[in-house]
C-alpha positions as CSV (number, residue, x, y, z in Angstrom):
1,X,99.9,138.8,107.1
2,X,99.9,142.4,106.2
3,X,103.5,143.1,108.7
4,X,105.4,146.1,107.6
5,X,108.9,144.9,106.8
6,X,111.6,145.6,109.4
7,X,114.6,147.6,108.3
8,X,116.9,144.9,109.8
9,X,115.8,142.5,107.0
10,X,117.2,144.6,104.3
11,X,120.6,143.7,102.8
12,X,121.4,147.4,102.3
13,X,120.8,149.1,105.7
14,X,119.5,152.5,106.3
15,X,121.7,155.0,108.1
16,X,125.4,155.7,107.7
17,X,127.7,152.7,107.5
18,X,131.4,152.7,108.6
19,X,133.9,154.4,106.3
20,X,135.0,151.9,103.6
21,X,131.7,150.0,103.6
22,X,130.1,149.8,100.2
23,X,127.2,147.9,98.7
24,X,127.2,147.1,95.0
25,X,124.6,145.4,92.9
26,X,125.9,143.4,89.9
27,X,125.9,140.0,88.3
28,X,127.2,137.1,90.4
29,X,129.2,134.2,89.0
30,X,125.9,132.1,88.5
31,X,124.5,134.8,86.2
32,X,122.0,136.2,88.7
33,X,122.1,139.9,89.9
34,X,122.7,140.3,93.6
35,X,124.1,142.4,96.4
36,X,127.8,142.4,97.4
37,X,129.3,144.1,100.4
38,X,132.8,145.5,100.7
39,X,134.3,146.4,104.0
40,X,137.7,148.1,104.3
41,X,140.4,148.7,106.7
42,X,143.4,151.0,106.5
43,X,146.6,150.4,108.5
44,X,150.0,152.2,108.7
45,X,152.2,150.4,106.2
46,X,154.0,150.6,102.9
47,X,151.3,150.6,100.2
48,X,150.1,147.0,100.3
49,X,146.7,146.0,99.1
50,X,145.1,142.9,100.5
51,X,141.8,141.3,99.6
52,X,139.8,138.7,101.5
53,X,136.7,136.9,100.4
54,X,137.6,136.5,96.8
55,X,139.2,133.0,97.0
56,X,140.9,132.0,93.8
57,X,138.6,134.2,91.6
58,X,141.1,135.7,89.1
59,X,138.6,138.0,87.4
60,X,137.4,139.5,90.8
61,X,141.1,139.9,91.9
62,X,142.0,141.7,88.7
63,X,139.0,144.0,89.0
64,X,140.0,144.9,92.6
65,X,143.6,145.4,91.5
66,X,142.4,147.8,88.7
67,X,140.8,149.9,91.5
68,X,144.0,150.0,93.6
69,X,146.1,150.9,90.5
70,X,143.7,153.6,89.6
71,X,143.8,155.0,93.1
72,X,147.6,155.0,93.0
73,X,147.6,156.8,89.7
74,X,144.7,159.2,90.3
75,X,144.2,159.4,94.1
76,X,145.4,163.0,94.3
77,X,142.6,164.0,91.8
78,X,140.1,162.5,94.3
79,X,141.7,164.1,97.4
80,X,145.2,165.3,98.2
81,X,145.0,163.5,101.6
82,X,144.8,160.0,100.1
83,X,148.1,158.1,100.5
84,X,148.8,154.8,98.8
85,X,152.5,154.6,99.9
86,X,152.3,155.1,103.7
87,X,149.3,152.9,104.4
88,X,148.1,149.3,103.7
89,X,144.5,148.7,102.7
90,X,142.5,145.5,103.3
91,X,139.1,145.0,101.6
92,X,136.9,142.1,102.5
93,X,134.3,141.1,99.9
94,X,131.1,139.4,100.8
95,X,128.6,137.7,98.5
96,X,125.4,138.4,100.5
97,X,123.1,136.0,98.6
98,X,125.5,133.2,97.7
99,X,125.4,133.9,93.9
100,X,129.2,133.5,93.4
101,X,131.4,136.6,93.6
102,X,130.9,139.3,91.0
103,X,133.9,140.5,89.0
104,X,132.3,144.0,88.6
105,X,134.4,145.3,91.5
106,X,136.8,148.0,90.2
107,X,134.4,150.9,90.8
108,X,133.0,149.7,94.2
109,X,136.5,148.9,95.4
110,X,137.7,152.4,94.4
111,X,134.9,154.0,96.3
112,X,135.5,151.8,99.3
113,X,139.3,152.6,99.3
114,X,138.6,156.3,98.9
115,X,136.0,156.2,101.7
116,X,138.4,154.5,104.2
117,X,141.3,156.6,103.1
118,X,139.3,159.8,103.8
119,X,137.6,158.4,106.9
120,X,134.2,159.4,105.4
121,X,131.3,157.0,105.1
122,X,129.4,156.8,101.8
123,X,125.9,158.1,101.6
124,X,123.3,156.0,103.6
125,X,121.2,153.4,101.8
126,X,123.3,153.6,98.7
127,X,123.8,150.9,96.0
128,X,126.7,151.4,93.6
129,X,126.1,150.4,90.0
130,X,128.4,150.4,87.1
131,X,132.1,149.7,86.5
132,X,135.3,151.3,85.3
133,X,138.0,149.9,83.0
134,X,141.7,150.1,83.8
135,X,141.9,153.5,82.1
136,X,138.9,154.8,84.1
137,X,136.4,154.5,81.3
138,X,132.8,154.1,82.5
139,X,131.1,150.9,81.7
140,X,127.4,151.1,81.7
141,X,125.1,148.8,83.7
142,X,123.9,145.7,81.9
143,X,120.2,145.0,82.5
144,X,119.5,148.3,84.2
145,X,115.9,147.5,85.1
146,X,116.7,144.2,86.7
147,X,119.6,145.7,88.6
148,X,117.4,148.5,89.9
149,X,114.7,145.9,90.9
150,X,117.4,144.1,93.0
151,X,118.4,147.5,94.5
152,X,114.8,148.2,95.5
153,X,114.3,144.7,96.9
154,X,117.5,145.0,99.0
155,X,116.5,148.3,100.6
156,X,118.5,150.8,98.6
157,X,117.1,154.3,98.6
158,X,119.8,155.9,96.5
159,X,121.6,154.5,93.5
160,X,125.0,155.7,92.1
161,X,124.8,155.2,88.3
162,X,127.2,155.9,85.5
163,X,126.1,158.7,83.1
164,X,126.6,156.1,80.3
165,X,123.5,154.3,81.6
166,X,121.2,157.4,81.4
167,X,119.9,156.5,77.9
168,X,118.6,153.2,79.4
169,X,116.4,154.9,82.0
170,X,113.6,154.8,79.4
171,X,113.5,151.0,79.7
172,X,112.7,151.1,83.4
173,X,109.2,151.6,84.8
174,X,108.4,155.0,86.3
175,X,107.4,153.3,89.6
176,X,110.9,151.7,89.9
177,X,112.8,154.9,88.9
178,X,110.6,156.9,91.3
179,X,111.6,154.7,94.3
180,X,115.2,156.0,94.3
181,X,117.3,159.1,94.4
182,X,119.5,158.5,91.3
183,X,123.0,160.0,91.5
184,X,124.9,160.0,88.2
185,X,128.6,160.1,88.0
186,X,130.6,161.1,84.9
187,X,134.0,159.7,85.9
188,X,135.6,157.4,88.3
189,X,136.8,160.4,90.4
190,X,133.3,161.9,90.3
191,X,131.9,158.6,91.7
């Protein structure tokens, strides 16, 4: 059968998602690289951060806490209208391919929280790659070529990449690189 694939089959859909919805590609608990979806809500409150979908995964919880703590400390440098004291945030994490939850969640969580806090959706068809440490240091993407292949297979048209991964671009085929609009970030706030 030679049927063009339908957009609905893609894990990372085309078009704008709701604010606070982010797709990230990283290594799952079983060692395979896959797609994870974050969906966020913001409610009036007193600065609570709740997570669903992580179960008892300590490393994943720590990574998401890193994001919220970073937002509390640096939110004003992202936007003056982000509040972490008068609102409660809920992020739901979904392992779209059953690989076991990734613990590379600080950066995607930070982007999801910023998106919902500002009421602005992220760029359409975007996969977020990379991670930040608790101090905001960028951590480059392991296995960049494999990660980009998963992005392509999942329907991503744009990829957010840490500038620390730029030297690894040479290890990726031109065809694969050419299938995306690569967007580099040089800091967590930049992302």
